[in-house]
NUBAMAR-376277 format. One record per residue (C-alpha): residue number from 1; x, y, z. Coordinates in steps of 0.001 Angstrom, whole numbers. Example, Ala and Ser with C-alpha at 12.3 -4.5 7.8 and 13.67 -1.06 7.14 Angstrom:
<pts>
<pt k="1" xx="12300" yy="-4500" zz="7800"/>
<pt k="2" xx="13670" yy="-1060" zz="7140"/>
</pts>
This chain:
<pts>
<pt k="1" xx="86318" yy="40314" zz="-23736"/>
<pt k="2" xx="85166" yy="39096" zz="-20345"/>
<pt k="3" xx="87045" yy="37205" zz="-17658"/>
<pt k="4" xx="84415" yy="34452" zz="-17812"/>
<pt k="5" xx="85056" yy="33927" zz="-21536"/>
<pt k="6" xx="88781" yy="33634" zz="-20904"/>
<pt k="7" xx="88227" yy="31194" zz="-18033"/>
<pt k="8" xx="86212" yy="28961" zz="-20357"/>
<pt k="9" xx="89185" yy="28720" zz="-22723"/>
<pt k="10" xx="91676" yy="28113" zz="-19903"/>
<pt k="11" xx="89534" yy="25451" zz="-18189"/>
<pt k="12" xx="88469" yy="23599" zz="-21336"/>
<pt k="13" xx="88942" yy="19847" zz="-21207"/>
<pt k="14" xx="90600" yy="18881" zz="-23368"/>
<pt k="15" xx="92488" yy="22160" zz="-23594"/>
<pt k="16" xx="92683" yy="23707" zz="-27067"/>
<pt k="17" xx="95602" yy="26111" zz="-27702"/>
<pt k="18" xx="94456" yy="29604" zz="-28655"/>
<pt k="19" xx="95741" yy="32978" zz="-29775"/>
<pt k="20" xx="95007" yy="36224" zz="-27929"/>
<pt k="21" xx="94507" yy="39278" zz="-30130"/>
<pt k="22" xx="94780" yy="42869" zz="-28917"/>
<pt k="23" xx="94719" yy="45948" zz="-31199"/>
<pt k="24" xx="98161" yy="47258" zz="-32200"/>
<pt k="25" xx="99951" yy="44331" zz="-30556"/>
<pt k="26" xx="101390" yy="41106" zz="-31962"/>
<pt k="27" xx="99208" yy="38003" zz="-31496"/>
<pt k="28" xx="100067" yy="35918" zz="-28434"/>
<pt k="29" xx="99743" yy="32129" zz="-28573"/>
<pt k="30" xx="98691" yy="30202" zz="-25472"/>
<pt k="31" xx="99878" yy="26621" zz="-26117"/>
<pt k="32" xx="98998" yy="25284" zz="-22629"/>
<pt k="33" xx="96805" yy="26610" zz="-19802"/>
<pt k="34" xx="99887" yy="27340" zz="-17672"/>
<pt k="35" xx="100929" yy="30012" zz="-20188"/>
<pt k="36" xx="98079" yy="32374" zz="-19227"/>
<pt k="37" xx="96636" yy="33600" zz="-15958"/>
<pt k="38" xx="93878" yy="35989" zz="-14899"/>
<pt k="39" xx="94214" yy="38341" zz="-11956"/>
<pt k="40" xx="91892" yy="37544" zz="-9011"/>
<pt k="41" xx="89389" yy="40238" zz="-10051"/>
<pt k="42" xx="89607" yy="39258" zz="-13735"/>
<pt k="43" xx="90672" yy="42667" zz="-15027"/>
<pt k="44" xx="94200" yy="41710" zz="-16090"/>
<pt k="45" xx="95487" yy="38739" zz="-18071"/>
<pt k="46" xx="99103" yy="37623" zz="-17993"/>
<pt k="47" xx="100395" yy="35697" zz="-21010"/>
<pt k="48" xx="103799" yy="34032" zz="-20821"/>
<pt k="49" xx="105697" yy="34045" zz="-24111"/>
<pt k="50" xx="106465" yy="30740" zz="-25798"/>
<pt k="51" xx="110140" yy="31545" zz="-26247"/>
<pt k="52" xx="110621" yy="32364" zz="-22585"/>
<pt k="53" xx="111533" yy="36021" zz="-23028"/>
<pt k="54" xx="108947" yy="37196" zz="-20540"/>
<pt k="55" xx="105338" yy="37841" zz="-19752"/>
<pt k="56" xx="102795" yy="40235" zz="-21254"/>
<pt k="57" xx="100279" yy="42011" zz="-19051"/>
<pt k="58" xx="96991" yy="42762" zz="-20815"/>
<pt k="59" xx="93902" yy="44701" zz="-19840"/>
<pt k="60" xx="91089" yy="42172" zz="-20368"/>
<pt k="61" xx="88732" yy="44779" zz="-21889"/>
<pt k="62" xx="91327" yy="45446" zz="-24623"/>
<pt k="63" xx="91342" yy="41801" zz="-25807"/>
<pt k="64" xx="89370" yy="41694" zz="-29039"/>
<pt k="65" xx="89276" yy="37950" zz="-29679"/>
<pt k="66" xx="90531" yy="34559" zz="-28548"/>
<pt k="67" xx="91094" yy="32326" zz="-31575"/>
<pt k="68" xx="91163" yy="28577" zz="-30935"/>
<pt k="69" xx="93633" yy="26611" zz="-33056"/>
<pt k="70" xx="92294" yy="24253" zz="-35637"/>
<pt k="71" xx="92724" yy="20637" zz="-34602"/>
<pt k="72" xx="95359" yy="18751" zz="-36556"/>
<pt k="73" xx="97830" yy="21638" zz="-36681"/>
</pts>
């Protein structure tokens, strides 16, 4: 995955919630743009958990796919 691809998802208007998938790690849902952030150099992505238990730090090159949610869910 590239930082530019992630930025496209985060800056989309209207925003569409998406799921981040990384090998050997549970899927992480990003319900709003404020729930994810890229480091200034775009090498690390921070995803805040929906239930408020913390934040996950991900190496951007390890992200295999960003899955947009189907509308009407």
